[in-house]
C-alpha positions as CSV (number, residue, x, y, z in Angstrom):
1,X,-32.6,-14.3,20.6
2,X,-32.3,-15.0,24.4
3,X,-33.3,-11.4,25.1
4,X,-36.2,-11.6,22.8
5,X,-37.4,-14.8,24.4
6,X,-37.2,-13.2,27.8
7,X,-39.2,-10.3,26.5
8,X,-41.9,-12.5,25.1
9,X,-42.1,-14.5,28.4
10,X,-42.3,-11.3,30.5
11,X,-45.0,-9.7,28.4
12,X,-47.0,-12.9,28.3
13,X,-46.7,-13.3,32.1
14,X,-47.8,-9.7,32.7
15,X,-50.6,-9.9,30.2
16,X,-51.9,-13.1,31.9
17,X,-51.7,-11.2,35.2
18,X,-53.6,-8.2,33.8
19,X,-56.6,-10.2,32.5
20,X,-56.8,-12.6,35.4
21,X,-59.7,-11.0,37.1
22,X,-61.3,-9.2,34.1
23,X,-64.9,-9.5,33.2
24,X,-64.7,-8.8,29.4
25,X,-68.3,-7.7,29.3
26,X,-67.5,-4.9,31.8
27,X,-64.2,-4.3,29.9
28,X,-66.0,-3.7,26.6
29,X,-68.7,-1.5,28.2
30,X,-65.8,0.6,29.6
31,X,-64.2,0.9,26.2
32,X,-67.4,1.9,24.4
33,X,-68.6,4.3,27.1
34,X,-65.3,6.3,27.2
35,X,-65.8,9.9,26.0
36,X,-63.3,9.8,23.1
37,X,-63.4,13.6,22.7
38,X,-60.8,13.7,25.5
39,X,-58.3,12.0,23.3
40,X,-57.8,15.1,21.3
41,X,-56.2,17.2,24.1
42,X,-54.4,14.1,25.4
43,X,-52.6,13.6,22.0
44,X,-52.0,17.3,21.6
45,X,-50.4,17.4,25.1
46,X,-48.3,14.4,24.2
47,X,-47.0,16.3,21.2
48,X,-45.9,19.1,23.6
49,X,-44.1,16.5,25.6
50,X,-42.2,15.2,22.6
51,X,-41.1,18.7,21.6
52,X,-39.8,19.4,25.1
53,X,-37.8,16.2,25.0
54,X,-36.3,17.3,21.7
55,X,-35.3,20.6,23.4
56,X,-33.8,18.5,26.3
57,X,-31.8,16.3,24.0
58,X,-30.4,19.3,22.1
59,X,-29.4,21.0,25.4
60,X,-27.3,18.0,26.4
61,X,-24.9,18.5,23.6
62,X,-22.0,20.9,24.2
63,X,-22.5,24.2,22.4
64,X,-19.8,23.5,19.7
65,X,-21.4,20.2,18.6
66,X,-25.1,21.0,19.3
67,X,-27.4,19.9,16.4
68,X,-30.3,21.9,15.1
69,X,-33.7,21.7,16.7
70,X,-35.3,20.3,13.6
71,X,-32.7,17.5,13.2
72,X,-33.0,16.6,16.9
73,X,-36.8,16.5,16.8
74,X,-36.8,14.4,13.6
75,X,-34.3,11.9,15.0
76,X,-36.2,11.7,18.3
77,X,-39.4,10.8,16.4
78,X,-37.6,8.2,14.4
79,X,-36.3,6.7,17.7
80,X,-39.8,6.7,19.2
81,X,-41.2,4.9,16.2
82,X,-38.6,2.1,16.4
83,X,-39.0,1.8,20.2
84,X,-42.7,1.1,19.5
85,X,-42.3,-1.6,16.9
86,X,-39.0,-3.3,17.7
87,X,-37.7,-5.0,20.9
88,X,-34.8,-4.1,23.1
89,X,-35.3,-0.4,22.7
90,X,-33.8,-0.4,19.2
91,X,-35.1,3.1,18.8
92,X,-32.2,4.4,20.9
93,X,-29.7,3.2,18.3
94,X,-32.0,4.4,15.4
95,X,-32.2,8.0,16.6
96,X,-28.4,8.1,17.2
97,X,-27.9,7.0,13.6
98,X,-30.5,9.3,12.2
99,X,-29.0,12.3,14.0
100,X,-25.5,11.4,12.8
101,X,-26.8,11.2,9.2
102,X,-28.8,14.5,9.4
103,X,-26.4,16.7,11.4
104,X,-23.0,14.8,11.4
105,X,-23.2,14.5,15.2
106,X,-20.8,11.9,16.5
107,X,-22.6,8.6,17.3
108,X,-20.6,8.1,20.5
109,X,-21.5,11.6,21.7
110,X,-25.2,11.1,20.8
111,X,-25.1,7.8,22.7
112,X,-23.7,9.6,25.7
113,X,-26.5,12.1,25.7
114,X,-29.0,9.3,25.4
115,X,-27.6,7.7,28.5
116,X,-27.9,11.0,30.4
117,X,-31.5,11.3,29.2
118,X,-32.4,7.9,30.7
119,X,-30.8,8.9,34.0
120,X,-32.7,12.2,34.0
121,X,-36.0,10.5,33.1
122,X,-35.8,8.0,36.0
123,X,-34.7,10.6,38.5
124,X,-37.4,13.1,37.3
125,X,-40.1,10.4,37.6
126,X,-39.0,9.6,41.2
127,X,-38.9,13.3,42.1
128,X,-42.5,13.7,40.8
129,X,-43.5,10.6,42.8
130,X,-42.1,11.9,46.1
131,X,-43.4,15.4,45.6
132,X,-46.9,13.9,45.0
133,X,-46.5,11.4,47.8
134,X,-48.7,13.3,50.4
135,X,-51.6,13.2,48.0
136,X,-51.3,9.5,47.0
137,X,-52.9,6.5,48.6
138,X,-50.6,4.5,51.0
139,X,-48.9,1.6,49.3
140,X,-45.8,-0.4,50.4
141,X,-44.3,-0.4,46.9
142,X,-43.4,3.3,47.2
143,X,-40.8,2.3,49.8
144,X,-39.2,0.2,47.0
145,X,-39.2,3.2,44.7
146,X,-37.4,5.2,47.4
147,X,-34.7,2.5,47.6
148,X,-34.5,2.6,43.8
149,X,-34.1,6.4,43.8
150,X,-31.2,6.2,46.3
151,X,-29.5,3.6,44.1
152,X,-29.9,5.8,41.0
153,X,-28.5,8.9,42.9
154,X,-25.5,6.8,44.0
155,X,-24.8,5.6,40.5
156,X,-25.0,9.1,39.1
157,X,-22.7,10.4,41.8
158,X,-20.1,7.7,41.1
159,X,-20.3,8.3,37.3
160,X,-19.9,12.0,37.8
161,X,-16.9,11.6,40.1
162,X,-15.3,9.3,37.6
163,X,-15.8,11.8,34.8
164,X,-14.4,14.6,36.8
165,X,-11.3,12.7,38.1
166,X,-10.5,10.7,35.0
167,X,-12.1,12.5,32.1
168,X,-12.1,10.3,29.0
169,X,-9.2,8.2,30.2
170,X,-11.4,5.7,31.8
171,X,-13.6,5.4,28.7
172,X,-10.5,4.9,26.6
173,X,-9.5,2.1,28.8
174,X,-12.9,0.5,28.6
175,X,-13.0,0.8,24.8
176,X,-9.4,-0.2,24.2
177,X,-10.1,-3.9,23.7
178,X,-12.2,-3.1,20.6
179,X,-9.1,-1.8,18.9
180,X,-8.1,-5.4,18.4
181,X,-10.9,-5.9,15.9
182,X,-9.7,-6.0,12.3
183,X,-11.5,-2.8,11.2
184,X,-11.1,-0.8,14.3
185,X,-8.0,1.2,15.2
186,X,-6.8,2.6,18.5
187,X,-7.3,6.1,17.2
188,X,-11.0,5.3,16.5
189,X,-11.6,3.9,19.9
190,X,-9.9,6.9,21.5
191,X,-12.0,9.3,19.4
192,X,-15.1,7.4,20.4
193,X,-14.1,7.7,24.0
194,X,-13.6,11.4,23.7
195,X,-17.0,11.8,21.9
196,X,-18.8,9.6,24.5
197,X,-17.3,11.7,27.3
198,X,-18.6,14.8,25.5
199,X,-22.1,13.3,25.4
200,X,-21.8,12.6,29.1
201,X,-20.5,16.0,30.0
202,X,-23.9,17.2,31.4
203,X,-23.2,14.9,34.4
204,X,-20.4,17.2,35.6
205,X,-21.7,20.6,34.3
206,X,-24.1,21.8,36.9
207,X,-25.7,24.6,34.8
208,X,-26.2,22.2,31.8
209,X,-27.4,19.4,34.0
210,X,-29.9,21.6,35.9
211,X,-31.3,23.1,32.7
212,X,-31.8,19.7,31.1
213,X,-33.3,18.2,34.3
214,X,-35.7,21.1,34.6
215,X,-36.9,20.5,31.0
216,X,-37.2,16.8,31.8
217,X,-39.4,17.4,34.9
218,X,-41.7,19.8,32.9
219,X,-42.0,17.3,30.1
220,X,-43.1,14.5,32.5
221,X,-45.6,16.8,34.2
222,X,-47.0,17.6,30.7
223,X,-47.2,13.9,30.0
224,X,-49.1,13.5,33.3
225,X,-51.6,16.0,32.1
226,X,-52.0,13.8,28.9
227,X,-52.7,10.8,31.1
228,X,-55.2,12.8,33.1
229,X,-57.2,13.7,30.0
230,X,-57.7,9.9,29.4
231,X,-58.8,9.4,33.0
232,X,-61.3,12.2,32.6
233,X,-62.7,10.5,29.5
234,X,-63.4,7.4,31.6
235,X,-65.1,9.5,34.3
236,X,-63.2,7.8,37.2
237,X,-63.4,11.0,39.3
238,X,-59.6,11.0,39.7
239,X,-57.3,14.0,39.8
240,X,-53.9,14.9,38.5
241,X,-52.3,13.0,41.4
242,X,-53.7,9.7,40.2
243,X,-52.5,10.5,36.6
244,X,-49.0,11.3,37.9
245,X,-48.9,8.0,39.9
246,X,-50.0,6.1,36.8
247,X,-47.4,7.9,34.7
248,X,-44.6,6.9,37.1
249,X,-45.8,3.3,37.4
250,X,-46.2,2.6,33.7
251,X,-42.9,4.2,32.7
252,X,-40.8,2.6,35.4
253,X,-42.5,-0.7,34.5
254,X,-41.2,-0.3,31.0
255,X,-37.7,-0.6,32.3
256,X,-38.5,-4.4,32.5
257,X,-37.4,-6.3,29.3
258,X,-40.6,-7.0,27.3
259,X,-42.1,-7.0,23.8
260,X,-42.1,-3.8,21.8
261,X,-44.1,-0.9,23.3
262,X,-44.2,-2.9,26.6
263,X,-47.3,-4.9,25.7
264,X,-48.7,-6.6,28.7
265,X,-46.4,-4.8,31.1
266,X,-48.1,-1.4,30.5
267,X,-51.5,-2.9,31.0
268,X,-50.5,-4.7,34.2
269,X,-48.9,-1.6,35.6
270,X,-52.1,0.4,34.9
271,X,-54.4,-2.1,36.5
272,X,-52.0,-2.3,39.5
273,X,-52.0,1.5,39.9
274,X,-55.8,2.0,39.5
275,X,-56.5,-0.7,42.1
276,X,-55.1,1.8,44.6
277,X,-58.1,4.0,43.8
278,X,-60.6,1.1,44.0
279,X,-61.0,0.9,40.2
280,X,-61.9,-2.7,39.4
281,X,-59.7,-4.7,37.0
282,X,-62.2,-4.8,34.1
283,X,-62.6,-1.0,33.9
284,X,-58.9,-0.5,34.6
285,X,-58.0,-2.7,31.7
286,X,-60.3,-0.7,29.4
287,X,-58.4,2.5,30.5
288,X,-55.1,0.7,30.0
289,X,-55.9,-0.3,26.4
290,X,-57.0,3.2,25.4
291,X,-54.1,4.8,27.3
292,X,-51.6,2.5,25.6
293,X,-53.1,3.3,22.2
294,X,-52.7,7.0,22.9
295,X,-49.0,6.3,23.7
296,X,-48.5,4.1,20.6
297,X,-50.3,5.2,17.5
298,X,-49.4,8.9,17.5
299,X,-45.7,8.0,18.0
300,X,-45.9,5.5,15.1
301,X,-47.7,8.0,12.8
302,X,-45.3,10.9,13.6
303,X,-42.3,8.6,13.4
304,X,-43.3,7.4,9.9
305,X,-43.6,11.0,8.8
306,X,-40.2,11.9,10.3
307,X,-38.6,8.8,8.8
308,X,-40.0,9.7,5.3
309,X,-38.8,13.2,5.7
310,X,-35.3,12.0,6.8
311,X,-35.1,9.6,3.8
312,X,-36.0,12.4,1.4
313,X,-33.5,14.7,2.9
314,X,-30.8,12.0,2.7
315,X,-31.6,11.3,-1.0
316,X,-31.3,15.0,-1.8
317,X,-28.0,15.2,0.0
318,X,-26.7,12.2,-1.9
319,X,-27.7,13.7,-5.2
320,X,-26.2,17.1,-4.4
321,X,-22.9,15.4,-3.5
322,X,-22.9,13.3,-6.7
323,X,-23.8,16.1,-9.1
324,X,-21.0,18.2,-10.7
325,X,-20.2,21.6,-9.3
Protein backbone atom coordinates (compact mmCIF):
# COMPACT_ATOMS: atom_id res chain seq x y z
CA UNK A 1 0.00 0.00 0.00
CA UNK A 2 2.86 2.36 0.77
CA UNK A 3 4.44 1.73 -2.63
CA UNK A 4 1.08 2.36 -4.32
CA UNK A 5 0.62 5.61 -2.38
CA UNK A 6 4.08 6.73 -3.42
CA UNK A 7 3.28 5.90 -7.05
CA UNK A 8 0.05 7.93 -6.93
CA UNK A 9 1.85 10.90 -5.37
CA UNK A 10 4.68 10.76 -7.93
CA UNK A 11 2.33 10.49 -10.91
CA UNK A 12 0.13 13.33 -9.64
CA UNK A 13 3.20 15.50 -9.04
CA UNK A 14 4.59 14.92 -12.52
CA UNK A 15 1.14 15.37 -14.10
CA UNK A 16 0.79 18.74 -12.37
CA UNK A 17 4.26 19.67 -13.60
CA UNK A 18 3.35 18.59 -17.15
CA UNK A 19 0.20 20.76 -17.41
CA UNK A 20 1.56 23.76 -15.51
CA UNK A 21 2.19 25.95 -18.56
CA UNK A 22 -0.26 24.34 -20.99
CA UNK A 23 -2.79 26.27 -23.03
CA UNK A 24 -5.48 23.63 -23.53
CA UNK A 25 -6.81 25.33 -26.64
CA UNK A 26 -3.39 24.98 -28.30
CA UNK A 27 -3.12 21.45 -26.88
CA UNK A 28 -6.42 20.38 -28.48
CA UNK A 29 -5.50 22.01 -31.78
CA UNK A 30 -2.31 19.97 -31.74
CA UNK A 31 -4.18 16.73 -31.05
CA UNK A 32 -6.71 17.31 -33.85
CA UNK A 33 -4.14 18.57 -36.37
CA UNK A 34 -1.90 15.54 -36.03
CA UNK A 35 -1.67 13.40 -39.20
CA UNK A 36 -2.85 10.13 -37.71
CA UNK A 37 -1.87 8.11 -40.78
CA UNK A 38 1.64 8.08 -39.28
CA UNK A 39 0.38 5.97 -36.39
CA UNK A 40 0.15 2.91 -38.66
CA UNK A 41 3.92 2.64 -39.30
CA UNK A 42 4.55 3.66 -35.68
CA UNK A 43 2.49 0.76 -34.30
CA UNK A 44 3.88 -1.67 -36.90
CA UNK A 45 7.43 -0.72 -35.95
CA UNK A 46 6.54 -1.16 -32.30
CA UNK A 47 5.45 -4.70 -33.13
CA UNK A 48 8.90 -5.39 -34.57
CA UNK A 49 10.39 -4.10 -31.33
CA UNK A 50 8.34 -6.54 -29.26
CA UNK A 51 9.34 -9.48 -31.48
CA UNK A 52 13.02 -8.54 -31.10
CA UNK A 53 12.59 -8.43 -27.34
CA UNK A 54 11.10 -11.91 -27.42
CA UNK A 55 14.18 -13.10 -29.32
CA UNK A 56 16.39 -11.37 -26.76
CA UNK A 57 14.59 -13.01 -23.83
CA UNK A 58 14.84 -16.43 -25.45
CA UNK A 59 18.58 -15.96 -26.06
CA UNK A 60 19.21 -15.27 -22.37
CA UNK A 61 18.24 -18.82 -21.39
CA UNK A 62 20.93 -21.51 -21.52
CA UNK A 63 20.46 -23.81 -24.52
CA UNK A 64 19.33 -26.78 -22.41
CA UNK A 65 16.42 -24.87 -20.82
CA UNK A 66 15.60 -22.45 -23.63
CA UNK A 67 11.81 -22.14 -24.24
CA UNK A 68 10.23 -21.93 -27.67
CA UNK A 69 9.89 -18.61 -29.48
CA UNK A 70 6.09 -18.73 -29.43
CA UNK A 71 5.93 -19.39 -25.69
CA UNK A 72 8.41 -16.60 -25.02
CA UNK A 73 6.55 -14.10 -27.19
CA UNK A 74 3.20 -14.92 -25.63
CA UNK A 75 4.54 -14.64 -22.09
CA UNK A 76 6.23 -11.35 -22.97
CA UNK A 77 2.97 -9.90 -24.32
CA UNK A 78 1.15 -10.98 -21.15
CA UNK A 79 3.81 -9.25 -19.09
CA UNK A 80 3.52 -6.06 -21.15
CA UNK A 81 -0.26 -6.12 -20.65
CA UNK A 82 -0.01 -6.29 -16.86
CA UNK A 83 2.75 -3.69 -16.77
CA UNK A 84 0.30 -1.30 -18.44
CA UNK A 85 -2.66 -1.91 -16.15
CA UNK A 86 -1.11 -2.79 -12.77
CA UNK A 87 1.37 -0.88 -10.57
CA UNK A 88 4.82 -1.94 -9.36
CA UNK A 89 5.70 -3.56 -12.71
CA UNK A 90 3.51 -6.56 -11.89
CA UNK A 91 3.93 -7.69 -15.49
CA UNK A 92 7.43 -8.96 -14.73
CA UNK A 93 5.98 -11.54 -12.34
CA UNK A 94 3.09 -12.29 -14.72
CA UNK A 95 5.34 -13.15 -17.64
CA UNK A 96 7.56 -15.35 -15.45
CA UNK A 97 4.48 -17.31 -14.31
CA UNK A 98 3.07 -17.49 -17.86
CA UNK A 99 6.33 -18.86 -19.25
CA UNK A 100 6.52 -21.41 -16.44
CA UNK A 101 2.99 -22.60 -17.23
CA UNK A 102 3.53 -22.70 -21.00
CA UNK A 103 7.05 -24.14 -21.21
CA UNK A 104 7.84 -25.49 -17.75
CA UNK A 105 10.69 -23.01 -17.40
CA UNK A 106 11.92 -22.52 -13.85
CA UNK A 107 10.44 -19.36 -12.35
CA UNK A 108 13.71 -18.50 -10.64
CA UNK A 109 15.62 -18.92 -13.90
CA UNK A 110 13.12 -16.77 -15.80
CA UNK A 111 13.36 -14.13 -13.07
CA UNK A 112 17.15 -14.12 -13.48
CA UNK A 113 16.83 -13.53 -17.22
CA UNK A 114 14.36 -10.70 -16.54
CA UNK A 115 16.93 -9.04 -14.28
CA UNK A 116 19.56 -9.31 -17.03
CA UNK A 117 17.05 -7.81 -19.47
CA UNK A 118 16.53 -4.72 -17.30
CA UNK A 119 20.28 -4.25 -16.99
CA UNK A 120 20.69 -4.60 -20.77
CA UNK A 121 17.86 -2.14 -21.40
CA UNK A 122 19.33 0.59 -19.22
CA UNK A 123 22.83 0.13 -20.62
CA UNK A 124 21.56 0.07 -24.23
CA UNK A 125 19.58 3.28 -23.72
CA UNK A 126 22.62 5.00 -22.29
CA UNK A 127 24.84 3.74 -25.13
CA UNK A 128 22.33 5.13 -27.65
CA UNK A 129 22.30 8.42 -25.74
CA UNK A 130 26.07 8.84 -25.84
CA UNK A 131 26.39 7.78 -29.47
CA UNK A 132 23.75 10.38 -30.40
CA UNK A 133 25.29 13.00 -28.09
CA UNK A 134 27.09 15.02 -30.82
CA UNK A 135 23.75 15.55 -32.57
CA UNK A 136 21.76 16.54 -29.48
CA UNK A 137 21.16 19.97 -27.98
CA UNK A 138 23.38 20.78 -25.00
CA UNK A 139 21.66 20.02 -21.68
CA UNK A 140 23.19 19.61 -18.23
CA UNK A 141 21.07 16.55 -17.35
CA UNK A 142 23.15 14.48 -19.79
CA UNK A 143 26.01 14.69 -17.27
CA UNK A 144 23.73 13.04 -14.72
CA UNK A 145 22.99 10.30 -17.24
CA UNK A 146 26.73 9.74 -17.62
CA UNK A 147 27.11 9.27 -13.86
CA UNK A 148 24.16 6.89 -13.90
CA UNK A 149 25.79 4.90 -16.71
CA UNK A 150 29.03 4.57 -14.76
CA UNK A 151 27.07 3.36 -11.73
CA UNK A 152 25.27 0.74 -13.82
CA UNK A 153 28.52 -0.51 -15.32
CA UNK A 154 30.05 -0.83 -11.85
CA UNK A 155 27.05 -2.78 -10.53
CA UNK A 156 27.10 -5.14 -13.52
CA UNK A 157 30.85 -5.66 -13.12
CA UNK A 158 30.46 -6.46 -9.40
CA UNK A 159 27.59 -8.88 -10.10
CA UNK A 160 29.57 -10.60 -12.83
CA UNK A 161 32.64 -11.02 -10.62
CA UNK A 162 30.49 -12.46 -7.82
CA UNK A 163 28.89 -14.98 -10.18
CA UNK A 164 32.26 -16.04 -11.59
CA UNK A 165 33.90 -16.39 -8.17
CA UNK A 166 31.04 -17.81 -6.10
CA UNK A 167 28.69 -19.36 -8.66
CA UNK A 168 25.34 -20.10 -7.03
CA UNK A 169 26.84 -20.35 -3.52
CA UNK A 170 26.20 -16.67 -2.81
CA UNK A 171 22.61 -16.98 -4.03
CA UNK A 172 22.11 -20.04 -1.83
CA UNK A 173 23.30 -18.03 1.14
CA UNK A 174 20.92 -15.17 0.31
CA UNK A 175 17.92 -17.51 -0.13
CA UNK A 176 18.73 -19.78 2.83
CA UNK A 177 16.60 -17.80 5.36
CA UNK A 178 13.48 -18.62 3.31
CA UNK A 179 13.98 -22.32 4.13
CA UNK A 180 12.73 -21.52 7.65
CA UNK A 181 9.24 -20.94 6.29
CA UNK A 182 6.82 -23.82 6.96
CA UNK A 183 6.27 -24.81 3.31
CA UNK A 184 9.80 -24.15 2.03
CA UNK A 185 12.65 -26.64 2.36
CA UNK A 186 16.37 -26.06 2.03
CA UNK A 187 16.37 -28.22 -1.10
CA UNK A 188 13.85 -25.88 -2.70
CA UNK A 189 15.84 -22.75 -1.88
CA UNK A 190 19.03 -24.41 -3.17
CA UNK A 191 17.24 -25.38 -6.41
CA UNK A 192 15.89 -21.84 -6.76
CA UNK A 193 19.40 -20.46 -6.28
CA UNK A 194 20.77 -22.76 -8.98
CA UNK A 195 17.99 -21.79 -11.39
CA UNK A 196 18.41 -18.10 -10.64
CA UNK A 197 22.13 -18.41 -11.31
CA UNK A 198 21.26 -20.07 -14.63
CA UNK A 199 19.06 -17.12 -15.53
CA UNK A 200 21.87 -14.73 -14.68
CA UNK A 201 24.44 -16.75 -16.62
CA UNK A 202 24.48 -14.25 -19.49
CA UNK A 203 26.35 -11.84 -17.21
CA UNK A 204 29.47 -14.01 -17.32
CA UNK A 205 29.13 -15.59 -20.77
CA UNK A 206 30.57 -13.02 -23.20
CA UNK A 207 29.16 -14.55 -26.40
CA UNK A 208 25.65 -14.86 -24.95
CA UNK A 209 25.83 -11.42 -23.35
CA UNK A 210 27.01 -9.71 -26.54
CA UNK A 211 24.35 -11.40 -28.68
CA UNK A 212 21.58 -10.40 -26.28
CA UNK A 213 22.94 -6.88 -25.90
CA UNK A 214 23.16 -6.48 -29.68
CA UNK A 215 19.51 -7.49 -30.07
CA UNK A 216 18.64 -5.10 -27.22
CA UNK A 217 20.31 -2.16 -28.96
CA UNK A 218 18.60 -2.96 -32.27
CA UNK A 219 15.21 -3.25 -30.56
CA UNK A 220 15.62 0.19 -28.94
CA UNK A 221 16.71 1.73 -32.24
CA UNK A 222 13.59 0.30 -33.89
CA UNK A 223 11.53 1.72 -31.02
CA UNK A 224 13.18 5.08 -31.73
CA UNK A 225 11.93 4.87 -35.30
CA UNK A 226 8.42 4.24 -33.92
CA UNK A 227 8.74 7.43 -31.84
CA UNK A 228 9.98 9.32 -34.90
CA UNK A 229 6.87 8.42 -36.91
CA UNK A 230 4.77 10.10 -34.24
CA UNK A 231 6.97 13.20 -34.33
CA UNK A 232 6.57 13.30 -38.12
CA UNK A 233 2.81 13.22 -37.67
CA UNK A 234 3.02 16.38 -35.58
CA UNK A 235 5.21 18.09 -38.18
CA UNK A 236 7.73 19.35 -35.63
CA UNK A 237 10.52 19.16 -38.19
CA UNK A 238 12.58 16.94 -35.88
CA UNK A 239 14.86 14.09 -36.94
CA UNK A 240 15.68 10.67 -35.59
CA UNK A 241 18.11 12.21 -33.07
CA UNK A 242 15.20 13.93 -31.29
CA UNK A 243 13.19 10.70 -31.34
CA UNK A 244 16.09 8.80 -29.76
CA UNK A 245 16.52 11.43 -27.05
CA UNK A 246 12.78 11.26 -26.37
CA UNK A 247 12.96 7.46 -26.24
CA UNK A 248 15.81 7.54 -23.72
CA UNK A 249 14.19 10.21 -21.54
CA UNK A 250 10.74 8.61 -21.34
CA UNK A 251 12.02 5.09 -20.67
CA UNK A 252 14.57 6.12 -18.06
CA UNK A 253 11.84 8.21 -16.41
CA UNK A 254 9.68 5.10 -16.12
CA UNK A 255 12.21 3.71 -13.63
CA UNK A 256 10.62 6.15 -11.15
CA UNK A 257 7.81 4.49 -9.12
CA UNK A 258 4.48 5.73 -10.47
CA UNK A 259 0.99 4.69 -11.52
CA UNK A 260 0.54 1.93 -14.14
CA UNK A 261 1.95 2.85 -17.57
CA UNK A 262 3.86 5.75 -15.99
CA UNK A 263 0.90 8.14 -16.21
CA UNK A 264 2.11 11.68 -15.61
CA UNK A 265 5.77 10.70 -15.60
CA UNK A 266 5.75 9.85 -19.32
CA UNK A 267 4.06 13.14 -20.21
CA UNK A 268 6.41 15.23 -18.09
CA UNK A 269 9.47 13.52 -19.60
CA UNK A 270 8.15 14.18 -23.12
CA UNK A 271 7.52 17.87 -22.44
CA UNK A 272 10.92 18.21 -20.76
CA UNK A 273 12.67 16.64 -23.76
CA UNK A 274 10.82 18.54 -26.48
CA UNK A 275 11.55 21.80 -24.66
CA UNK A 276 15.17 21.26 -25.72
CA UNK A 277 13.95 21.67 -29.30
CA UNK A 278 11.89 24.79 -28.50
CA UNK A 279 8.55 22.97 -28.73
CA UNK A 280 6.14 24.76 -26.38
CA UNK A 281 4.50 22.82 -23.54
CA UNK A 282 1.01 22.80 -25.11
CA UNK A 283 2.09 21.19 -28.38
CA UNK A 284 4.50 18.92 -26.53
CA UNK A 285 1.69 17.65 -24.29
CA UNK A 286 -0.40 16.85 -27.38
CA UNK A 287 2.50 14.79 -28.69
CA UNK A 288 2.99 13.16 -25.28
CA UNK A 289 -0.65 12.04 -25.07
CA UNK A 290 -0.63 10.52 -28.56
CA UNK A 291 2.77 8.90 -28.07
CA UNK A 292 1.67 7.46 -24.73
CA UNK A 293 -1.46 6.06 -26.38
CA UNK A 294 0.69 4.39 -29.05
CA UNK A 295 2.74 2.79 -26.26
CA UNK A 296 -0.33 1.72 -24.28
CA UNK A 297 -3.30 0.50 -26.33
CA UNK A 298 -1.42 -1.82 -28.74
CA UNK A 299 0.27 -3.53 -25.79
CA UNK A 300 -3.06 -3.96 -24.02
CA UNK A 301 -4.79 -5.31 -27.14
CA UNK A 302 -1.97 -7.72 -28.03
CA UNK A 303 -1.62 -8.74 -24.38
CA UNK A 304 -5.32 -9.60 -24.10
CA UNK A 305 -5.08 -11.77 -27.21
CA UNK A 306 -1.97 -13.49 -25.81
CA UNK A 307 -3.65 -13.98 -22.42
CA UNK A 308 -6.71 -15.55 -24.04
CA UNK A 309 -4.52 -17.83 -26.15
CA UNK A 310 -2.54 -18.81 -23.05
CA UNK A 311 -5.72 -19.58 -21.11
CA UNK A 312 -7.09 -21.73 -23.94
CA UNK A 313 -3.79 -23.60 -24.17
CA UNK A 314 -3.77 -24.23 -20.41
CA UNK A 315 -7.36 -25.55 -20.46
CA UNK A 316 -6.50 -27.93 -23.30
CA UNK A 317 -3.47 -29.17 -21.42
CA UNK A 318 -5.50 -29.72 -18.27
CA UNK A 319 -8.14 -31.68 -20.18
CA UNK A 320 -5.47 -33.79 -21.90
CA UNK A 321 -3.89 -34.64 -18.55
CA UNK A 322 -7.25 -35.48 -17.00
CA UNK A 323 -8.50 -37.68 -19.86
CA UNK A 324 -7.78 -41.44 -19.81
CA UNK A 325 -5.02 -42.77 -22.05
